[in-house]
mmJSON file of the N, C-alpha and C atoms, coordinates in Angstrom:
{"data_MODEL":{"atom_site":{
"group_PDB":["ATOM","ATOM","ATOM","ATOM","ATOM","ATOM","ATOM","ATOM","ATOM","ATOM","ATOM","ATOM","ATOM","ATOM","ATOM","ATOM","ATOM","ATOM","ATOM","ATOM","ATOM","ATOM","ATOM","ATOM","ATOM","ATOM","ATOM","ATOM","ATOM","ATOM","ATOM","ATOM","ATOM","ATOM","ATOM","ATOM","ATOM","ATOM","ATOM","ATOM","ATOM","ATOM","ATOM","ATOM","ATOM","ATOM","ATOM","ATOM","ATOM","ATOM","ATOM","ATOM","ATOM","ATOM","ATOM","ATOM","ATOM","ATOM","ATOM","ATOM","ATOM","ATOM","ATOM","ATOM","ATOM","ATOM","ATOM","ATOM","ATOM","ATOM","ATOM","ATOM","ATOM","ATOM","ATOM","ATOM","ATOM","ATOM","ATOM","ATOM","ATOM","ATOM","ATOM","ATOM","ATOM","ATOM","ATOM","ATOM","ATOM","ATOM","ATOM","ATOM","ATOM","ATOM","ATOM","ATOM","ATOM","ATOM","ATOM","ATOM","ATOM","ATOM","ATOM","ATOM","ATOM","ATOM","ATOM","ATOM","ATOM","ATOM","ATOM","ATOM","ATOM","ATOM","ATOM","ATOM","ATOM","ATOM","ATOM","ATOM","ATOM","ATOM","ATOM","ATOM","ATOM","ATOM","ATOM","ATOM","ATOM","ATOM","ATOM","ATOM","ATOM","ATOM","ATOM","ATOM","ATOM","ATOM","ATOM","ATOM","ATOM","ATOM","ATOM","ATOM","ATOM","ATOM","ATOM","ATOM","ATOM","ATOM","ATOM","ATOM","ATOM","ATOM","ATOM","ATOM","ATOM","ATOM","ATOM","ATOM","ATOM","ATOM","ATOM","ATOM","ATOM","ATOM","ATOM","ATOM","ATOM","ATOM","ATOM","ATOM","ATOM","ATOM","ATOM","ATOM","ATOM","ATOM","ATOM","ATOM","ATOM","ATOM","ATOM","ATOM","ATOM","ATOM","ATOM","ATOM","ATOM","ATOM","ATOM","ATOM","ATOM","ATOM","ATOM","ATOM","ATOM","ATOM","ATOM","ATOM","ATOM","ATOM","ATOM","ATOM","ATOM","ATOM","ATOM","ATOM","ATOM","ATOM","ATOM","ATOM","ATOM","ATOM","ATOM","ATOM","ATOM","ATOM","ATOM","ATOM","ATOM","ATOM","ATOM","ATOM","ATOM","ATOM","ATOM","ATOM","ATOM","ATOM","ATOM","ATOM","ATOM","ATOM"],
"id":[1,2,3,4,5,6,7,8,9,10,11,12,13,14,15,16,17,18,19,20,21,22,23,24,25,26,27,28,29,30,31,32,33,34,35,36,37,38,39,40,41,42,43,44,45,46,47,48,49,50,51,52,53,54,55,56,57,58,59,60,61,62,63,64,65,66,67,68,69,70,71,72,73,74,75,76,77,78,79,80,81,82,83,84,85,86,87,88,89,90,91,92,93,94,95,96,97,98,99,100,101,102,103,104,105,106,107,108,109,110,111,112,113,114,115,116,117,118,119,120,121,122,123,124,125,126,127,128,129,130,131,132,133,134,135,136,137,138,139,140,141,142,143,144,145,146,147,148,149,150,151,152,153,154,155,156,157,158,159,160,161,162,163,164,165,166,167,168,169,170,171,172,173,174,175,176,177,178,179,180,181,182,183,184,185,186,187,188,189,190,191,192,193,194,195,196,197,198,199,200,201,202,203,204,205,206,207,208,209,210,211,212,213,214,215,216,217,218,219,220,221,222,223,224,225,226,227,228,229,230,231,232,233,234],
"type_symbol":["N","C","C","N","C","C","N","C","C","N","C","C","N","C","C","N","C","C","N","C","C","N","C","C","N","C","C","N","C","C","N","C","C","N","C","C","N","C","C","N","C","C","N","C","C","N","C","C","N","C","C","N","C","C","N","C","C","N","C","C","N","C","C","N","C","C","N","C","C","N","C","C","N","C","C","N","C","C","N","C","C","N","C","C","N","C","C","N","C","C","N","C","C","N","C","C","N","C","C","N","C","C","N","C","C","N","C","C","N","C","C","N","C","C","N","C","C","N","C","C","N","C","C","N","C","C","N","C","C","N","C","C","N","C","C","N","C","C","N","C","C","N","C","C","N","C","C","N","C","C","N","C","C","N","C","C","N","C","C","N","C","C","N","C","C","N","C","C","N","C","C","N","C","C","N","C","C","N","C","C","N","C","C","N","C","C","N","C","C","N","C","C","N","C","C","N","C","C","N","C","C","N","C","C","N","C","C","N","C","C","N","C","C","N","C","C","N","C","C","N","C","C","N","C","C","N","C","C","N","C","C","N","C","C"],
"label_atom_id":["N","CA","C","N","CA","C","N","CA","C","N","CA","C","N","CA","C","N","CA","C","N","CA","C","N","CA","C","N","CA","C","N","CA","C","N","CA","C","N","CA","C","N","CA","C","N","CA","C","N","CA","C","N","CA","C","N","CA","C","N","CA","C","N","CA","C","N","CA","C","N","CA","C","N","CA","C","N","CA","C","N","CA","C","N","CA","C","N","CA","C","N","CA","C","N","CA","C","N","CA","C","N","CA","C","N","CA","C","N","CA","C","N","CA","C","N","CA","C","N","CA","C","N","CA","C","N","CA","C","N","CA","C","N","CA","C","N","CA","C","N","CA","C","N","CA","C","N","CA","C","N","CA","C","N","CA","C","N","CA","C","N","CA","C","N","CA","C","N","CA","C","N","CA","C","N","CA","C","N","CA","C","N","CA","C","N","CA","C","N","CA","C","N","CA","C","N","CA","C","N","CA","C","N","CA","C","N","CA","C","N","CA","C","N","CA","C","N","CA","C","N","CA","C","N","CA","C","N","CA","C","N","CA","C","N","CA","C","N","CA","C","N","CA","C","N","CA","C","N","CA","C","N","CA","C","N","CA","C","N","CA","C","N","CA","C","N","CA","C","N","CA","C"],
"label_alt_id":[null,null,null,null,null,null,null,null,null,null,null,null,null,null,null,null,null,null,null,null,null,null,null,null,null,null,null,null,null,null,null,null,null,null,null,null,null,null,null,null,null,null,null,null,null,null,null,null,null,null,null,null,null,null,null,null,null,null,null,null,null,null,null,null,null,null,null,null,null,null,null,null,null,null,null,null,null,null,null,null,null,null,null,null,null,null,null,null,null,null,null,null,null,null,null,null,null,null,null,null,null,null,null,null,null,null,null,null,null,null,null,null,null,null,null,null,null,null,null,null,null,null,null,null,null,null,null,null,null,null,null,null,null,null,null,null,null,null,null,null,null,null,null,null,null,null,null,null,null,null,null,null,null,null,null,null,null,null,null,null,null,null,null,null,null,null,null,null,null,null,null,null,null,null,null,null,null,null,null,null,null,null,null,null,null,null,null,null,null,null,null,null,null,null,null,null,null,null,null,null,null,null,null,null,null,null,null,null,null,null,null,null,null,null,null,null,null,null,null,null,null,null,null,null,null,null,null,null,null,null,null,null,null,null],
"label_comp_id":["UNK","UNK","UNK","UNK","UNK","UNK","UNK","UNK","UNK","UNK","UNK","UNK","UNK","UNK","UNK","UNK","UNK","UNK","UNK","UNK","UNK","UNK","UNK","UNK","UNK","UNK","UNK","UNK","UNK","UNK","UNK","UNK","UNK","UNK","UNK","UNK","UNK","UNK","UNK","UNK","UNK","UNK","UNK","UNK","UNK","UNK","UNK","UNK","UNK","UNK","UNK","UNK","UNK","UNK","UNK","UNK","UNK","UNK","UNK","UNK","UNK","UNK","UNK","UNK","UNK","UNK","UNK","UNK","UNK","UNK","UNK","UNK","UNK","UNK","UNK","UNK","UNK","UNK","UNK","UNK","UNK","UNK","UNK","UNK","UNK","UNK","UNK","UNK","UNK","UNK","UNK","UNK","UNK","UNK","UNK","UNK","UNK","UNK","UNK","UNK","UNK","UNK","UNK","UNK","UNK","UNK","UNK","UNK","UNK","UNK","UNK","UNK","UNK","UNK","UNK","UNK","UNK","UNK","UNK","UNK","UNK","UNK","UNK","UNK","UNK","UNK","UNK","UNK","UNK","UNK","UNK","UNK","UNK","UNK","UNK","UNK","UNK","UNK","UNK","UNK","UNK","UNK","UNK","UNK","UNK","UNK","UNK","UNK","UNK","UNK","UNK","UNK","UNK","UNK","UNK","UNK","UNK","UNK","UNK","UNK","UNK","UNK","UNK","UNK","UNK","UNK","UNK","UNK","UNK","UNK","UNK","UNK","UNK","UNK","UNK","UNK","UNK","UNK","UNK","UNK","UNK","UNK","UNK","UNK","UNK","UNK","UNK","UNK","UNK","UNK","UNK","UNK","UNK","UNK","UNK","UNK","UNK","UNK","UNK","UNK","UNK","UNK","UNK","UNK","UNK","UNK","UNK","UNK","UNK","UNK","UNK","UNK","UNK","UNK","UNK","UNK","UNK","UNK","UNK","UNK","UNK","UNK","UNK","UNK","UNK","UNK","UNK","UNK","UNK","UNK","UNK","UNK","UNK","UNK"],
"label_asym_id":["A","A","A","A","A","A","A","A","A","A","A","A","A","A","A","A","A","A","A","A","A","A","A","A","A","A","A","A","A","A","A","A","A","A","A","A","A","A","A","A","A","A","A","A","A","A","A","A","A","A","A","A","A","A","A","A","A","A","A","A","A","A","A","A","A","A","A","A","A","A","A","A","A","A","A","A","A","A","A","A","A","A","A","A","A","A","A","A","A","A","A","A","A","A","A","A","A","A","A","A","A","A","A","A","A","A","A","A","A","A","A","A","A","A","A","A","A","A","A","A","A","A","A","A","A","A","A","A","A","A","A","A","A","A","A","A","A","A","A","A","A","A","A","A","A","A","A","A","A","A","A","A","A","A","A","A","A","A","A","A","A","A","A","A","A","A","A","A","A","A","A","A","A","A","A","A","A","A","A","A","A","A","A","A","A","A","A","A","A","A","A","A","A","A","A","A","A","A","A","A","A","A","A","A","A","A","A","A","A","A","A","A","A","A","A","A","A","A","A","A","A","A","A","A","A","A","A","A","A","A","A","A","A","A"],
"label_entity_id":["1","1","1","1","1","1","1","1","1","1","1","1","1","1","1","1","1","1","1","1","1","1","1","1","1","1","1","1","1","1","1","1","1","1","1","1","1","1","1","1","1","1","1","1","1","1","1","1","1","1","1","1","1","1","1","1","1","1","1","1","1","1","1","1","1","1","1","1","1","1","1","1","1","1","1","1","1","1","1","1","1","1","1","1","1","1","1","1","1","1","1","1","1","1","1","1","1","1","1","1","1","1","1","1","1","1","1","1","1","1","1","1","1","1","1","1","1","1","1","1","1","1","1","1","1","1","1","1","1","1","1","1","1","1","1","1","1","1","1","1","1","1","1","1","1","1","1","1","1","1","1","1","1","1","1","1","1","1","1","1","1","1","1","1","1","1","1","1","1","1","1","1","1","1","1","1","1","1","1","1","1","1","1","1","1","1","1","1","1","1","1","1","1","1","1","1","1","1","1","1","1","1","1","1","1","1","1","1","1","1","1","1","1","1","1","1","1","1","1","1","1","1","1","1","1","1","1","1","1","1","1","1","1","1"],
"label_seq_id":[1,1,1,2,2,2,3,3,3,4,4,4,5,5,5,6,6,6,7,7,7,8,8,8,9,9,9,10,10,10,11,11,11,12,12,12,13,13,13,14,14,14,15,15,15,16,16,16,17,17,17,18,18,18,19,19,19,20,20,20,21,21,21,22,22,22,23,23,23,24,24,24,25,25,25,26,26,26,27,27,27,28,28,28,29,29,29,30,30,30,31,31,31,32,32,32,33,33,33,34,34,34,35,35,35,36,36,36,37,37,37,38,38,38,39,39,39,40,40,40,41,41,41,42,42,42,43,43,43,44,44,44,45,45,45,46,46,46,47,47,47,48,48,48,49,49,49,50,50,50,51,51,51,52,52,52,53,53,53,54,54,54,55,55,55,56,56,56,57,57,57,58,58,58,59,59,59,60,60,60,61,61,61,62,62,62,63,63,63,64,64,64,65,65,65,66,66,66,67,67,67,68,68,68,69,69,69,70,70,70,71,71,71,72,72,72,73,73,73,74,74,74,75,75,75,76,76,76,77,77,77,78,78,78],
"pdbx_PDB_ins_code":[null,null,null,null,null,null,null,null,null,null,null,null,null,null,null,null,null,null,null,null,null,null,null,null,null,null,null,null,null,null,null,null,null,null,null,null,null,null,null,null,null,null,null,null,null,null,null,null,null,null,null,null,null,null,null,null,null,null,null,null,null,null,null,null,null,null,null,null,null,null,null,null,null,null,null,null,null,null,null,null,null,null,null,null,null,null,null,null,null,null,null,null,null,null,null,null,null,null,null,null,null,null,null,null,null,null,null,null,null,null,null,null,null,null,null,null,null,null,null,null,null,null,null,null,null,null,null,null,null,null,null,null,null,null,null,null,null,null,null,null,null,null,null,null,null,null,null,null,null,null,null,null,null,null,null,null,null,null,null,null,null,null,null,null,null,null,null,null,null,null,null,null,null,null,null,null,null,null,null,null,null,null,null,null,null,null,null,null,null,null,null,null,null,null,null,null,null,null,null,null,null,null,null,null,null,null,null,null,null,null,null,null,null,null,null,null,null,null,null,null,null,null,null,null,null,null,null,null,null,null,null,null,null,null],
"Cartn_x":[15.609,15.301,15.002,14.793,14.636,15.876,15.459,16.636,17.848,19.251,20.301,20.337,20.869,21.837,23.074,23.84,24.653,25.582,24.816,24.426,25.995,26.03,27.781,27.381,28.544,29.165,28.653,28.758,27.92,26.862,25.524,24.191,24.01,22.582,22.528,21.04,20.251,18.806,18.406,17.826,17.556,17.866,19.661,20.368,20.738,21.344,21.638,20.679,19.797,19.064,17.505,16.55,15.486,15.203,15.086,15.018,13.434,12.468,11.492,11.512,10.634,10.34,9.072,8.78,7.278,6.335,5.412,5.075,4.069,3.156,2.826,3.409,4.457,5.721,5.94,6.769,7.291,5.335,4.763,3.398,3.585,3.699,3.547,4.599,5.814,7.055,7.134,6.31,6.53,5.37,3.964,3.442,4.008,4.793,5.191,6.503,7.899,8.407,7.373,6.458,5.945,5.826,5.481,4.564,5.901,7.033,8.097,9.153,9.015,10.285,11.906,11.668,13.21,14.451,12.752,13.579,14.255,13.26,13.269,15.218,14.999,15.507,17.251,17.069,18.32,19.005,17.879,18.531,19.122,18.237,18.673,19.928,20.588,21.513,22.235,22.465,23.265,23.693,22.702,22.732,23.059,23.465,23.701,25.486,26.024,27.517,28.054,27.508,28.262,28.176,27.242,27.608,28.186,28.027,29.396,30.834,30.971,32.489,32.806,32.047,32.087,31.797,31.313,30.521,30.553,31.341,31.459,32.5,32.251,32.382,34.328,34.639,36.534,36.623,35.825,36.029,36.207,34.71,35.416,36.171,36.571,37.957,39.177,39.756,40.175,40.351,38.539,38.785,39.024,38.998,38.663,40.648,41.613,42.516,43.683,43.513,44.118,43.561,42.262,41.764,41.166,41.114,40.832,40.206,39.842,39.525,40.832,41.753,42.337,41.621,40.577,40.755,39.27,38.607,37.776,37.635,36.668,35.979,35.736,35.362,34.491,33.793,32.255,31.321,31.368,31.215,30.996,29.401,28.492,27.279,26.31,24.74,24.003,23.685],
"Cartn_y":[37.705,37.872,39.46,39.334,40.252,41.147,42.992,43.37,43.216,43.817,43.292,44.805,44.656,46.651,45.981,45.261,45.271,43.517,43.386,42.008,41.657,40.785,40.184,41.472,40.804,41.471,40.853,41.574,41.789,41.586,41.038,40.874,42.491,42.125,43.591,43.078,43.652,43.28,43.381,41.979,41.949,41.525,40.907,41.103,39.391,39.307,38.077,38.254,38.419,38.807,39.367,39.186,39.409,39.728,41.423,42.025,41.857,41.939,42.969,43.284,43.877,45.198,44.908,43.944,43.832,42.586,41.938,41.019,41.077,42.041,42.536,42.494,43.469,43.385,41.855,41.072,39.553,38.897,39.296,38.455,38.827,40.126,40.948,40.027,40.082,39.302,38.011,37.716,36.028,35.647,36.431,35.96,36.645,37.827,37.818,36.798,36.958,35.899,34.428,33.935,32.821,32.876,33.865,34.029,34.429,35.032,35.166,34.901,33.443,32.271,32.498,32.525,33.07,34.075,35.268,36.252,36.186,34.627,33.924,33.396,32.599,31.434,32.314,33.82,34.308,34.901,35.465,36.067,34.493,33.771,32.332,31.782,31.737,31.367,32.279,33.508,34.914,34.653,34.936,34.711,33.159,32.344,30.724,31.105,31.286,30.942,31.887,33.669,34.419,33.945,33.065,32.537,31.24,30.674,29.392,30.24,31.183,31.923,32.577,32.769,33.909,33.986,33.045,33.272,32.297,31.016,29.534,29.74,28.896,29.091,29.508,28.925,29.283,30.528,31.157,32.285,32.826,33.019,33.253,33.227,32.334,31.859,32.827,33.043,33.484,35.161,35.301,37.27,37.253,36.062,36.295,36.238,35.009,35.29,36.015,36.092,36.751,38.455,38.718,39.859,39.813,39.17,38.689,37.793,37.246,36.277,35.749,34.599,34.573,34.048,32.595,31.602,31.586,31.637,32.232,30.601,30.319,28.673,29.434,28.171,29.168,27.32,27.917,27.449,27.266,26.19,26.341,26.601,26.072,25.501,25.883,25.573,25.571,24.915],
"Cartn_z":[-13.604,-11.858,-11.639,-10.021,-9.428,-9.606,-9.651,-9.585,-8.462,-8.669,-7.597,-7.204,-6.281,-6.044,-6.688,-7.036,-6.975,-8.779,-9.745,-10.404,-10.789,-11.26,-11.803,-12.348,-13.004,-14.077,-15.574,-16.232,-17.388,-17.649,-16.796,-16.518,-16.822,-18.281,-19.589,-19.534,-18.638,-18.96,-20.807,-20.84,-22.547,-23.134,-22.751,-23.464,-22.806,-21.521,-20.897,-19.764,-19.38,-18.351,-18.781,-18.077,-17.999,-16.332,-16.15,-14.919,-14.424,-13.209,-13.404,-11.677,-11.361,-10.505,-9.375,-10.184,-8.707,-9.221,-8.923,-9.844,-10.484,-10.783,-12.621,-13.746,-13.222,-14.728,-14.459,-13.389,-14.653,-14.934,-14.705,-15.291,-16.262,-16.914,-18.471,-19.229,-18.6,-19.371,-19.032,-18.276,-18.74,-19.516,-19.932,-20.766,-22.217,-22.461,-24.047,-24.144,-23.036,-23.69,-23.645,-23.767,-23.789,-25.385,-25.541,-26.878,-27.939,-27.68,-28.174,-28.373,-28.672,-28.446,-28.377,-29.981,-30.376,-29.422,-29.176,-28.192,-26.355,-26.646,-24.868,-25.197,-26.506,-26.487,-26.47,-27.249,-27.609,-26.05,-25.307,-24.16,-23.233,-23.435,-22.458,-22.83,-24.135,-24.05,-23.863,-24.525,-24.258,-22.53,-21.872,-19.88,-20.143,-20.045,-19.849,-20.633,-20.984,-21.911,-21.315,-20.915,-19.783,-18.267,-17.736,-16.198,-16.866,-17.252,-17.721,-18.104,-18.519,-18.86,-17.887,-16.952,-16.129,-14.69,-14.938,-13.502,-12.703,-12.904,-12.311,-10.823,-10.096,-8.546,-8.91,-9.671,-10.054,-10.408,-10.149,-10.864,-9.81,-8.839,-7.925,-6.741,-7.031,-5.996,-6.428,-7.344,-8.621,-7.635,-8.301,-7.513,-5.523,-5.214,-3.764,-3.42,-4.268,-3.975,-5.092,-5.818,-7.547,-7.214,-6.717,-7.162,-8.887,-9.482,-10.823,-11.072,-12.106,-12.876,-13.478,-13.716,-15.214,-16.196,-15.295,-16.651,-17.333,-18.362,-19.041,-20.279,-19.814,-20.278,-21.56,-22.908,-23.982,-24.492,-24.247,-25.221,-26.89,-27.565,-28.55,-28.748,-28.367,-28.822,-27.361,-27.014,-26.093,-25.511],
"occupancy":[1.0,1.0,1.0,1.0,1.0,1.0,1.0,1.0,1.0,1.0,1.0,1.0,1.0,1.0,1.0,1.0,1.0,1.0,1.0,1.0,1.0,1.0,1.0,1.0,1.0,1.0,1.0,1.0,1.0,1.0,1.0,1.0,1.0,1.0,1.0,1.0,1.0,1.0,1.0,1.0,1.0,1.0,1.0,1.0,1.0,1.0,1.0,1.0,1.0,1.0,1.0,1.0,1.0,1.0,1.0,1.0,1.0,1.0,1.0,1.0,1.0,1.0,1.0,1.0,1.0,1.0,1.0,1.0,1.0,1.0,1.0,1.0,1.0,1.0,1.0,1.0,1.0,1.0,1.0,1.0,1.0,1.0,1.0,1.0,1.0,1.0,1.0,1.0,1.0,1.0,1.0,1.0,1.0,1.0,1.0,1.0,1.0,1.0,1.0,1.0,1.0,1.0,1.0,1.0,1.0,1.0,1.0,1.0,1.0,1.0,1.0,1.0,1.0,1.0,1.0,1.0,1.0,1.0,1.0,1.0,1.0,1.0,1.0,1.0,1.0,1.0,1.0,1.0,1.0,1.0,1.0,1.0,1.0,1.0,1.0,1.0,1.0,1.0,1.0,1.0,1.0,1.0,1.0,1.0,1.0,1.0,1.0,1.0,1.0,1.0,1.0,1.0,1.0,1.0,1.0,1.0,1.0,1.0,1.0,1.0,1.0,1.0,1.0,1.0,1.0,1.0,1.0,1.0,1.0,1.0,1.0,1.0,1.0,1.0,1.0,1.0,1.0,1.0,1.0,1.0,1.0,1.0,1.0,1.0,1.0,1.0,1.0,1.0,1.0,1.0,1.0,1.0,1.0,1.0,1.0,1.0,1.0,1.0,1.0,1.0,1.0,1.0,1.0,1.0,1.0,1.0,1.0,1.0,1.0,1.0,1.0,1.0,1.0,1.0,1.0,1.0,1.0,1.0,1.0,1.0,1.0,1.0,1.0,1.0,1.0,1.0,1.0,1.0,1.0,1.0,1.0,1.0,1.0,1.0],
"B_iso_or_equiv":[0.0,0.0,0.0,0.0,0.0,0.0,0.0,0.0,0.0,0.0,0.0,0.0,0.0,0.0,0.0,0.0,0.0,0.0,0.0,0.0,0.0,0.0,0.0,0.0,0.0,0.0,0.0,0.0,0.0,0.0,0.0,0.0,0.0,0.0,0.0,0.0,0.0,0.0,0.0,0.0,0.0,0.0,0.0,0.0,0.0,0.0,0.0,0.0,0.0,0.0,0.0,0.0,0.0,0.0,0.0,0.0,0.0,0.0,0.0,0.0,0.0,0.0,0.0,0.0,0.0,0.0,0.0,0.0,0.0,0.0,0.0,0.0,0.0,0.0,0.0,0.0,0.0,0.0,0.0,0.0,0.0,0.0,0.0,0.0,0.0,0.0,0.0,0.0,0.0,0.0,0.0,0.0,0.0,0.0,0.0,0.0,0.0,0.0,0.0,0.0,0.0,0.0,0.0,0.0,0.0,0.0,0.0,0.0,0.0,0.0,0.0,0.0,0.0,0.0,0.0,0.0,0.0,0.0,0.0,0.0,0.0,0.0,0.0,0.0,0.0,0.0,0.0,0.0,0.0,0.0,0.0,0.0,0.0,0.0,0.0,0.0,0.0,0.0,0.0,0.0,0.0,0.0,0.0,0.0,0.0,0.0,0.0,0.0,0.0,0.0,0.0,0.0,0.0,0.0,0.0,0.0,0.0,0.0,0.0,0.0,0.0,0.0,0.0,0.0,0.0,0.0,0.0,0.0,0.0,0.0,0.0,0.0,0.0,0.0,0.0,0.0,0.0,0.0,0.0,0.0,0.0,0.0,0.0,0.0,0.0,0.0,0.0,0.0,0.0,0.0,0.0,0.0,0.0,0.0,0.0,0.0,0.0,0.0,0.0,0.0,0.0,0.0,0.0,0.0,0.0,0.0,0.0,0.0,0.0,0.0,0.0,0.0,0.0,0.0,0.0,0.0,0.0,0.0,0.0,0.0,0.0,0.0,0.0,0.0,0.0,0.0,0.0,0.0,0.0,0.0,0.0,0.0,0.0,0.0],
"pdbx_formal_charge":[null,null,null,null,null,null,null,null,null,null,null,null,null,null,null,null,null,null,null,null,null,null,null,null,null,null,null,null,null,null,null,null,null,null,null,null,null,null,null,null,null,null,null,null,null,null,null,null,null,null,null,null,null,null,null,null,null,null,null,null,null,null,null,null,null,null,null,null,null,null,null,null,null,null,null,null,null,null,null,null,null,null,null,null,null,null,null,null,null,null,null,null,null,null,null,null,null,null,null,null,null,null,null,null,null,null,null,null,null,null,null,null,null,null,null,null,null,null,null,null,null,null,null,null,null,null,null,null,null,null,null,null,null,null,null,null,null,null,null,null,null,null,null,null,null,null,null,null,null,null,null,null,null,null,null,null,null,null,null,null,null,null,null,null,null,null,null,null,null,null,null,null,null,null,null,null,null,null,null,null,null,null,null,null,null,null,null,null,null,null,null,null,null,null,null,null,null,null,null,null,null,null,null,null,null,null,null,null,null,null,null,null,null,null,null,null,null,null,null,null,null,null,null,null,null,null,null,null,null,null,null,null,null,null],
"auth_seq_id":[1,1,1,2,2,2,3,3,3,4,4,4,5,5,5,6,6,6,7,7,7,8,8,8,9,9,9,10,10,10,11,11,11,12,12,12,13,13,13,14,14,14,15,15,15,16,16,16,17,17,17,18,18,18,19,19,19,20,20,20,21,21,21,22,22,22,23,23,23,24,24,24,25,25,25,26,26,26,27,27,27,28,28,28,29,29,29,30,30,30,31,31,31,32,32,32,33,33,33,34,34,34,35,35,35,36,36,36,37,37,37,38,38,38,39,39,39,40,40,40,41,41,41,42,42,42,43,43,43,44,44,44,45,45,45,46,46,46,47,47,47,48,48,48,49,49,49,50,50,50,51,51,51,52,52,52,53,53,53,54,54,54,55,55,55,56,56,56,57,57,57,58,58,58,59,59,59,60,60,60,61,61,61,62,62,62,63,63,63,64,64,64,65,65,65,66,66,66,67,67,67,68,68,68,69,69,69,70,70,70,71,71,71,72,72,72,73,73,73,74,74,74,75,75,75,76,76,76,77,77,77,78,78,78],
"auth_comp_id":["UNK","UNK","UNK","UNK","UNK","UNK","UNK","UNK","UNK","UNK","UNK","UNK","UNK","UNK","UNK","UNK","UNK","UNK","UNK","UNK","UNK","UNK","UNK","UNK","UNK","UNK","UNK","UNK","UNK","UNK","UNK","UNK","UNK","UNK","UNK","UNK","UNK","UNK","UNK","UNK","UNK","UNK","UNK","UNK","UNK","UNK","UNK","UNK","UNK","UNK","UNK","UNK","UNK","UNK","UNK","UNK","UNK","UNK","UNK","UNK","UNK","UNK","UNK","UNK","UNK","UNK","UNK","UNK","UNK","UNK","UNK","UNK","UNK","UNK","UNK","UNK","UNK","UNK","UNK","UNK","UNK","UNK","UNK","UNK","UNK","UNK","UNK","UNK","UNK","UNK","UNK","UNK","UNK","UNK","UNK","UNK","UNK","UNK","UNK","UNK","UNK","UNK","UNK","UNK","UNK","UNK","UNK","UNK","UNK","UNK","UNK","UNK","UNK","UNK","UNK","UNK","UNK","UNK","UNK","UNK","UNK","UNK","UNK","UNK","UNK","UNK","UNK","UNK","UNK","UNK","UNK","UNK","UNK","UNK","UNK","UNK","UNK","UNK","UNK","UNK","UNK","UNK","UNK","UNK","UNK","UNK","UNK","UNK","UNK","UNK","UNK","UNK","UNK","UNK","UNK","UNK","UNK","UNK","UNK","UNK","UNK","UNK","UNK","UNK","UNK","UNK","UNK","UNK","UNK","UNK","UNK","UNK","UNK","UNK","UNK","UNK","UNK","UNK","UNK","UNK","UNK","UNK","UNK","UNK","UNK","UNK","UNK","UNK","UNK","UNK","UNK","UNK","UNK","UNK","UNK","UNK","UNK","UNK","UNK","UNK","UNK","UNK","UNK","UNK","UNK","UNK","UNK","UNK","UNK","UNK","UNK","UNK","UNK","UNK","UNK","UNK","UNK","UNK","UNK","UNK","UNK","UNK","UNK","UNK","UNK","UNK","UNK","UNK","UNK","UNK","UNK","UNK","UNK","UNK"],
"auth_asym_id":["A","A","A","A","A","A","A","A","A","A","A","A","A","A","A","A","A","A","A","A","A","A","A","A","A","A","A","A","A","A","A","A","A","A","A","A","A","A","A","A","A","A","A","A","A","A","A","A","A","A","A","A","A","A","A","A","A","A","A","A","A","A","A","A","A","A","A","A","A","A","A","A","A","A","A","A","A","A","A","A","A","A","A","A","A","A","A","A","A","A","A","A","A","A","A","A","A","A","A","A","A","A","A","A","A","A","A","A","A","A","A","A","A","A","A","A","A","A","A","A","A","A","A","A","A","A","A","A","A","A","A","A","A","A","A","A","A","A","A","A","A","A","A","A","A","A","A","A","A","A","A","A","A","A","A","A","A","A","A","A","A","A","A","A","A","A","A","A","A","A","A","A","A","A","A","A","A","A","A","A","A","A","A","A","A","A","A","A","A","A","A","A","A","A","A","A","A","A","A","A","A","A","A","A","A","A","A","A","A","A","A","A","A","A","A","A","A","A","A","A","A","A","A","A","A","A","A","A","A","A","A","A","A","A"],
"auth_atom_id":["N","CA","C","N","CA","C","N","CA","C","N","CA","C","N","CA","C","N","CA","C","N","CA","C","N","CA","C","N","CA","C","N","CA","C","N","CA","C","N","CA","C","N","CA","C","N","CA","C","N","CA","C","N","CA","C","N","CA","C","N","CA","C","N","CA","C","N","CA","C","N","CA","C","N","CA","C","N","CA","C","N","CA","C","N","CA","C","N","CA","C","N","CA","C","N","CA","C","N","CA","C","N","CA","C","N","CA","C","N","CA","C","N","CA","C","N","CA","C","N","CA","C","N","CA","C","N","CA","C","N","CA","C","N","CA","C","N","CA","C","N","CA","C","N","CA","C","N","CA","C","N","CA","C","N","CA","C","N","CA","C","N","CA","C","N","CA","C","N","CA","C","N","CA","C","N","CA","C","N","CA","C","N","CA","C","N","CA","C","N","CA","C","N","CA","C","N","CA","C","N","CA","C","N","CA","C","N","CA","C","N","CA","C","N","CA","C","N","CA","C","N","CA","C","N","CA","C","N","CA","C","N","CA","C","N","CA","C","N","CA","C","N","CA","C","N","CA","C","N","CA","C","N","CA","C","N","CA","C","N","CA","C","N","CA","C","N","CA","C","N","CA","C"],
"pdbx_PDB_model_num":[1,1,1,1,1,1,1,1,1,1,1,1,1,1,1,1,1,1,1,1,1,1,1,1,1,1,1,1,1,1,1,1,1,1,1,1,1,1,1,1,1,1,1,1,1,1,1,1,1,1,1,1,1,1,1,1,1,1,1,1,1,1,1,1,1,1,1,1,1,1,1,1,1,1,1,1,1,1,1,1,1,1,1,1,1,1,1,1,1,1,1,1,1,1,1,1,1,1,1,1,1,1,1,1,1,1,1,1,1,1,1,1,1,1,1,1,1,1,1,1,1,1,1,1,1,1,1,1,1,1,1,1,1,1,1,1,1,1,1,1,1,1,1,1,1,1,1,1,1,1,1,1,1,1,1,1,1,1,1,1,1,1,1,1,1,1,1,1,1,1,1,1,1,1,1,1,1,1,1,1,1,1,1,1,1,1,1,1,1,1,1,1,1,1,1,1,1,1,1,1,1,1,1,1,1,1,1,1,1,1,1,1,1,1,1,1,1,1,1,1,1,1,1,1,1,1,1,1,1,1,1,1,1,1]
}}}
């Protein structure tokens, strides 16, 4: 993803997401991760789990209504 001013909570470069700053960097990252499947899949799985457990629409609604997220989902598989 392109770098955000205020990324969602929990997104960590090279753990749950890959940031890029320009087209050349994006191209290099795509080439790298196409050649490193295990790393790519690990980051994708971690990002998906984070999104599904902490960044669903009801999480945003709870933050608006209660000022915090009350419920978390758990996923045992990808």
